[in-house]
N, C-alpha and C positions, 0 to 999 in steps of 0.2 A: 352541317353534320351528316345530312343525307348523302352528300357527295363523298365524304370520307367513308361512310358505311358501304356505299356502292364500290368505291375504289379498293377498300380494305375490308373484305367480309369478315376476316378473322379478328375478333375483338381483342385477342391477346397481342396483336401487332398494331392495334389502332393507336395506343398511346405513344409507343416508340416512333411511329410514323409522324404523329403530330409534333413530337419533340424535335425530330430531325428536320421537319419542314420549318419549324420555328427558327432553329439555328441557322438553316440555309438562308432564309429570308432576312434574318437579322444581319448576317454577315454581308449579304448583298447590299442592304440599305446602309450599313456602316461604311462600306467601300464607296458607295455613291456619295454619302455625306462627306467623307474625307476628301474625295475628289473635288467636290464643290468648295470645301474649305481651302484646299490647296490652290485652286484657281483664284479664289477670293484673295488669298494671301499675296499671290503674285501681283494682283492688281493694286492692292493697298500699299505695296512697297514703293510704288511710284508717288504716293501721296505723302506730303510733309506732316500731315496730322497724325498724332499718336492714338487718336480715338479709334480709328479703324482697327489698329493692331489690338487694342484692348478688347474691342467687341469680338474679334475672332478668338482670342484666348478665353474670353468669358463664355462663349457659346460652344466651344469644341467638346469639352467633357460633358456638360449637361445635355448637349444635343444627342449624344450617344445614349445617355440614360433616358431621355424622352422617347427616343426610338424604341428602346427596350421596353419601357413602361407601356407605351401605346400598343406595341405589338403583343405584349403579354395580355393586355386587356382584350384585344381582338381574338387571340387564340383561346382565351379562357371561355369564350362563348361556344367553342366547339366541344366543351366538356360540361355543358349544362345538365346532361343526364346524371353526371357524377356531382351531386350538389356540394358535397364537402370540398372536393378538389376545386370546383368552380369558385366557391366562396373564398378559399384560401388564395387562389390566384388573383381574384378581384381585389382583395385587400392588399396583397403585395404590390399590385399595379398602382393602386391609389397611394400607398405609402411612398413608393419610389417617385411618383409624380410630385407629391407634396415636398419630399426632401429635395428633389431636383429644383423645384421652383424656389425653395428656401435658399439653396446654394446660389441660384442666380441672383436673388435679391442681395445676398451677402456680397457677391462679387460686384454688383452695381454700387453698393455702399462703399466698398473698398476703392473702386475706381473713382468715385466721386470725391472721396477724401484725398486720394493721391493727386487728383487734378488740382484741388485747392492747395495742398501742401507744396506742390511743385512751383506754385506762384510765390512761395516764401523763400527768400535767399538768406540762408544762415551762414554762408561763406563771407558775407560782408562783415568787416570788423565791427560796424555799428549794427549788430543784429539782435538787439535786446527785444524789440517788438516782435520780430519774426520768431524768435525762440519761444516767447510767451504764447503766441498763436499756435505754433507747432505742438507745444506741450499739451495745450487744451484740446486741439483737434485730434491728437493721437489717442488721448484718453476717451474722448467722446466717441471716436470711431470704434474702439474696442467695446465700450458699453453698448453702443447701438447694435453691434454684431451679436453680442450675447443676448440682448433682448429679442432680436429678430429670430435667432436660432431657437430661443426658448419658445417663442410663439409657434413657429413651424413644427417644433417637436410636439407641442401640445396638440396641434391640429392632427398630426400623424397618429398620436395616441387615441384621438377621438374616433378614428376609423376602426379601432379594435374594440369589440364589444366588452371584453373583460376589463379593459382599463379606460373605457370611454369616460367614466365619471371623473377619473383622475385628470384627463385632458381638459374636461370642462372646468374643473376646479382650478387648474393651472391658468387657464385663460381668464377666469373671473378676476376682476381687479382686487377684490378683497382677498382672494386666495393668493394672488401674487404678492400683495403687500404683507400678508401674514407670513408667507414663506421667507420673504426678504428680512422682515423684522426678526423672525425666529432664528434665522441663520446668522444674522448680524453679530450675535453674541459669540459665534464661533470664530476662531482666529482667521481661517481662510476667507470667510466672507467679510470679516472685519477689515481685511487687507483691501478688499474691493472699495469699501467706503473710504479708507485712507487714500487710495488712488484717486478717487473722485475729489476728495478734499485737496490733495496736492495739485490736481489739474487746475483748480480754480484759485486757490490761495497762493500757489507757486512759491514755496520756500526754495525749491530747486526747479530748474528748467532744463530742457535738452541743451547740451553743449555747455552747460555751466561748468566752471572749474571749481572742484571741491576737494577738501581733505577729509577723508573718512578712515577711521581706524589707523591713522598715521600714514595713509596712502594718498598721494596726490594724483588726481586724474580728472577726466571729463565725463559728464553724464552722457552716455552713448544711447541708452534706451530707457524709456519709462513705460513699463507695462502695468497692467492692473494690479498685480500682486508683488511685483519686484522691479528693481531698476538695475541697469548694467552700467558700471563705472569702468571706463577704459583707463587703466593705470599708465603712467608715463612710459613704462617699459613694455607696454602692449599686453600686459596681463589684463584679465577682466575680473572685476570684483562684483559679485552678485549680492545685492542688498535688498532685504525685505522692504516693501514700500512704506510700511509704517515706521521704519527706522528713522526716516527723515522727520517724523512728527514727534518721536519719543526720545531722540538723542540730539545733543548739540553737534553741529557740523560746521566746518568752515566753507563758506561759499565766497569765492574770490571774484565772482562776476554777478553778484546779486543785483546791484544797481548799475554798475559800470565795470568794464574790464580793466580800467586803469589800476595800477598796483605799485606799491613801494616795496623795494627789496633792500635787505641789509647784508653787509659783510662786516664781520668783526675781526680786528687785528689786535694782537697783544704785543706791545712794544715797550721798550725801556723809556724811562722818564726823560732822557736827554734827546730823544728824537723830536725835532721840530715838526709842527703840523702844517705850517704854511706851504712848504714845498710839496707836501702831499696833496693839499687842496688844489694847488696849481696843476699838479700832475693829473689829479682826478678830472679837473675841468677839461684838460687836453684829451684825456682818454675818452670821456663820454661825448665830447664834441664830434669826434670822428667815428663814433659807433652808431649805426643806424637803429639799434635797439633802444636807444635813449629817446624819450619823447619830449625832452626839453623842459620838463616841469621842475624836477627836484634833483639836486646833487650836492651833497655836503659831507663834511667829516667833523665829528664831535667826539670829545672824550666823555665816555658814559660811565666809566668806573675807574677807581684808582685802588690798587692793591699795594701790599708792602714792597713787592719787587718789580711791579710792572703797572702800566696803565692800559685800559681797554679803550680802543677807538672804534667808533661805529661809522661805517661808510653807508650812506643812504642814497639810493638811486631809484629813479622812476621809469616805468615803461608803459606802453599802451595795453599790454596783456601779460599774463604770467609766463608764457613761453619765452617771449622776448626778454622779460626781466631775468629769467634764469640764465639765458645766454649772456646778458649784460653783466650780471654779477660774477659769472665765471671769468669773463674777460677782465673786469675791474680787479678781481682778486689776484689773478695771475700777474697783471702788469704792475700793480702796486707792490707786490712781493718782490718782483724783479727790480723795481725802482729803488726800494729800500735796500736790497742786497747790493745794488750797484753803487749808490751814492752814500748810503749810511750803513755799511757792513757792521754786523754784530749788534744791530739795534733791536732785533727781535728779543722778546722778554726771555730771561733766564731766571729761574728761581734758585736761590741758595738754600740747599737743604742741610741743616745742622752746621751751617757755616762753611762747609767744604764742597759737597756735591752741588752740581748745577744741572738743572733740568729745564729743557725748553718747553714753552707753553704753545700748544697747538693753535692754529688759525681756524676759526669757526664762522658760520654764517647762519642766518635764519631766512 
């Protein structure tokens, strides 16, 4: 401070000079830091490991904040005569340092979980175990980040005299438990507990094929309070996480991805079934979407003017089964029209009008 007083005798210019000096030194240090990061990045590009890249990304932003915090702490000592300003700058410096350290810890947690998750291959058709682990790890990661953020926020609050007691209470185990129990009755915090329950009981998992609200899709994300379902036409259905616990849903891949699909045809009574069975066997034999387990045709209903036949085919997953059912439906319709024209059901209305029955599937 004596150096500043000697250099700037006029007290009215002292604070602007200190602020300007702070900004200049901060910019210089940041430029040096970015230069080091740039050189480091060039070197790690030659490495096959992704850990180096992660470390650079992790330290770049907090590194700047640490420079700012340390520099602020140093320059605040030049203002010790102004007690109030000195105290405020010291508190800001400590809070920034705590928040930066907390951010670093959160990034380390994210990097660790990403490293574990990258070892899981959900692109494999037999990915049930991988999806179970990935669902659990995703939920544990989010909960861990919330807890760590909560702890560092509490520590930051403890540096402020007026709210120090609040920070101490938040860190106390009884206080934390009391807050969690108190808020659990609220819907938003109840969602968090639903998320934890889903992560470990797993009525649904990531990449499960589900039918929700009449929409067919895959579980794309499972967050703490909501899940994202990717609908077959690439829309996204956002579902509250407790929906899976409070409502019945169809999970087509709960234990295995194998699935049976049906096609219904409505035909006249004089249409023989054996030629259709032979044609179905020929169709599925040449179709790569058939898994070789099930293919048959049965009469499942008889009405006054027509009979209902059900075509049942199996596939290794729902996407393949959809394509298989489409192919079977098209080829059976063409086969009937070619070899048994007029065999699709027609209903006599009042003895005169004739109305065709549509083809449906499930």
